[in-house]
N, C-alpha and C positions, 0 to 999 in steps of 0.2 A: 238219750242218746240217740241219733240216728243209725241205721245200719251200717252207712260210711265209716263214722266216728268208732262204731262198737268193730266190725272190721278192723280197724286199721290200728284200736288200741288192742284189742286180742293179740294181732300179729306182731306188734311192736314189743310187747308182752313176750310171746313166744321166741322170738329173737334174741333179745334181752337174754332171757334163761337161759338160754340152749347153747347161745355163740359167745355171750359177751361182748359184744363188740366195741371198739373205739370208734369213736363218732368225734373229730375235731370240726373245729369250725361253724358251729350253729351260729355264733352270734352273725356271722356274714349273710345268712339266710334275710332277705327283706320279706316281712309278716305281711304287707301288704302291697295291691297292684299288681300289673302282669309282669310273670318271670318265666324265663326260659331255662331251665335245668338242662345242663352237657355234661354227659360222664361217659368214661369209658366202659367197655361192657367185656366181662370173662364168663357171666354164669346166666343161665336160663332164671336165676332169682332177682337179678339186679334189680330189677324196675321194682317187686313188691318190695326189696329192702331197704331203698331209697323211698317211696311211697310211706310205708312203716315210721322211716326215722326222721324223715324231714317234721320240721315243725310248722309245715301248712300243708294244704293237697297240691299233689304233683301228681298232672294226668300223662300217664305214659301210654303206648299202644301197645295191644298182646294183639298175635294172630286171633284171627276171625274164628278157627277150629276151638281156641278155649270157652267158646260162647254159643257153640253149636253142637256140643258134644250129646249121645244120647244117655238116655237112662238115668239112676241117680248120680254117679261120677259126673256126668255130662251135668248135670243141675247143680250139683255142687263147687264144679269150677264155674260154672257162669257165674253163680253168687257171687262165688270168691273175688273175681276178676272184677267185674261188677263193685263190690263193696270196695275194692283198694282203689277205684274211679280209672279202674281203667274201658281203654277203647279200642274195638276190635278194627281191624285192618286186615285187609288180602295181603299179604307178601309175595313179592318177587312179579308184582304186575305193576310197570311205568304209572299205568292211568291211576290205579291204586295209591302210589307215593304222591302222585299232584294231588290227590284227593286228601292222602294224610296229610300234607303241609297246612292246604286249605284248612281242615279241620280244627287244626293247632291254630292257626290265624285267627279262626273266630273266637277260641278261647283267649287266644291273649286280648283282644279286641275287648272283651269284658273283664279284665283283668283277673285273670285265671294265671294259677301255674302250669307251665307243659313241661313233659320231661325228654328229651332226644339223645338217640345214639349217634354223634357223627360218623362212627365207624359203621355204620349199618346196620351190622350184624358181631354177634360175641366172637373173640379173637379165641380160636381155638389152640393156638401156640404161645400165648402171653405177650406175645408185641402190641404196642399201639399202630393202629393202622392210619392212615392218611384221613384226614375227614372229608365227608362229601359234603357239598357246599346247601345243602339243605338250611342248616343250621345258621349259617352266615345269612343266605336270604330273611329268614326269618328275624334272626336281628337286625339286619338292616332295612327290612320292610316296617316292623314293630319301634324298634328303638327299645324294644323291653331289655333290661338288663339279663346278660347271661352269667348264669351261676355257673363255674366249673365245679365239677366233681369227680375226685380220685376213688376208685373201689381197689381194694388192694386185699388178695387171699380169698373174695368170693367165689373164684373158681374151683378152688377146695370143696364148698357145699355140695356140690354136685358135679364130681367128676366125670369127663367126657365118657360115653358109653353107662352108665350107672342110670339107674330107673328112681334108686333111693338118694334121699338127703342125709348127708352125714353133717351133723353140727361141728363146726370150726369156728373158731376166733378170726374176724375178719377185721380190717379199717376201713369208714369213710371218712375221706379227706374232704371237705368245701373250703374253696377258697374264695377270692376276692370277687365280686360282681363285675363284670367286662360291661360297660355301656359304649354303644355305637351310634354314631349320629344317624338319625333317620330318615332316611332317605327315601322309605317307600318302593313299593315294587320295580321303582324303573331306576335300576342302579346297574352298574356294570358288573361283569363280570369277572374280571380280577378285584373290584372291591369286595366281591361275594368270596373271593376267594383268598384275600387279605385277611378280612374277618373271621373265616374257618381255621386260618392256619394259626391266627391270634388265641383263638378258643382253642385250639390241641395242643400248643404251647402252653396253655396254660393246665390243661387236663394233666400232661405230660408231666409238669413239675410236682402236681399232686401225685399221682401214682409211682411215679418213679420208674415207668417202663420204659423197655427200649423200642426205638421207633423204627417202622417197616417203612420202606421207602413208597409204597405201593396201598392200592386200595383193598380193603379186606373182601372175599366171596363168599356168596351165600351159599351154603350147602343145601344141596337137594332137600334133605330133611328138616332144615329151619325155614 
């Protein structure tokens, strides 16, 4: 068993034992081929939960600081996030965001599964915010199926302002894949917006969240 499989298996076991999550819709997950997992975002732990509970590898971005910390703690964090398949990315810089999408595109092109939060950052008030169109760009550029995921209750695992993790039951609902016509990168902005809105509608139906009218804003500490 490789480092990835071992880390993922161990994490899944811990999550199952401590949180006893409800996972619905695993049969909707394509086992092979390119895949875009699009989820709502309530907790720092969401990526790890999805990576551990999905039946196939899904590459999510994680803040670059998680890979560059000093000392034993820094090394452990780097090993863990590398082990679950996370990709370091600088947050809050437009150039870095463009490069992030290009990185996801490269992974999709070789048939891998990638994860993205269309809201951009986690919701601190429980509302589902308007989706940013990067997910629509990926879907139309690649033609890869988009798997909507709704997370419920993950914010209770690490409440705002808390440094510790509190085992709590949560639910992960996986919807039917959405397939958009592959247009390549030269598609219209309205088409990208329409695809993004369709993806957000699917996520909302799974998560049951109240919708916000605008975009979520990244906090200085995120």
